[in-house]
N, C-alpha and C positions, 0 to 999 in steps of 0.2 A: 788526743785520747783523754787528756786531763779535763778539757772543757766538756766533752761529751759525757764523761763519767760523772762530772758535777751535775750536768743536766738530768741525768738518770738517777741521781742520789745513790751512787754506788758506794755505800759505806764499806763494803767488803774490799773495795779497791783502794781505800785510803792509804794503806801501807805501801802499795805500789806507787800511788801518786806522790807520797812523801819521798820515796826512793827516786822517782823521776826528778824531783826537785833537787835532791841531794846529788844525783849524778849529772846535774846541770843539763838535763834534756828538755827543760821547759824554759821558754823565753819569758822571764819575769816582767818584761816590759808590757806584755800582753796579758799574762795570767800570773797572779802571785798567790801565795798561800793564804793571805788575809782575805782575798776575794773568794777563794774556794770556801773558806770557813763561813764567810758572810752569806754566801749563796745557800749553804747547807744549814745555816742556823735555824731557819723556821721549822725544820723537821721534815721527816720523810713524807708525811701525808700532804703537807702544804706544797712542797717542792714538786711532788708528782701531780698534784691537782693543777698547779700552774702549767706544768708541761702538757697535761692533757687538754687544757683550755687553749693552748697556743695552736692556732690554725696552721702554722708553718710546720709543726711537728705532728705528723700523722703516721699511723701504721700503714704498711703496704698490704693491701688486700689482694691486689692482682699485679704480680710482678711485671707481666708482659705489658699490661695497660700503662703501668707507671714508667716503663722504659722505652716504649715504642716511639716516642717523639725524639729520642736521642739520635743524633746524626748517624752513628755507627749502625743503627738498626733500620735505616732508610734504604730503599733500593738505590743502586748506583745511578748517578745521573747519566743521561744520554751522552755518549761521547761526541764532542764537537768535531765537526768535519772541517778539516783544514783545506782551504782552497789555495792552490799554488798556481800562480799565473806564470806562463812560460817565460816572460820577459824578466820576472823577478826571481826566477828559480836560482838557487845557489849553484854555482858552477865553477869548478877548478879545472882549467884546461890541462890536459896531459902533454899536449904539444902546442906550439904556437899556431894560432888561428889567423889566417889572413883576413883582411877587411872584407874581401869579396867572397870569402868562403861561406857556405851555408852555416847558419847559427847552430851551435851544438844543442841548444835548448829544444830544438824540434819545431820551432815556429814556422819554418819554411822560408823565412826572410834571410837576407844576407846579414852576416855578423855586424857590419857597420850600421845597418838599419834597425838592429834589435838590441842584443845585450852589449854590443860594442859601441853603442851610441853615446856620445859625450853629452852630458847635461848642460 
């Protein structure tokens, strides 16, 4: 808030800025009182002219056009289809399966030739 207020030459907020420093709400390693005063020293006209000339600081003319590239405004991506191969399907047997019994994954093979095959 302090940095943006400084950029906008918000002299009406100077009392609040001083209070933010007094309440230790501003990290003075990044922004200190001297820097704020130095940035505002040239005067309102020059500070606002510098802000207007900065190409990174522009007014928003069309809110939708300005925000439509944000990820949250994009249509959801197509869901990925998960392919599950019968031999790799996770399976927890309820009862012990014999080696010659049909495999419970539904492949039609014997258990010993399918999911019960030792690598």
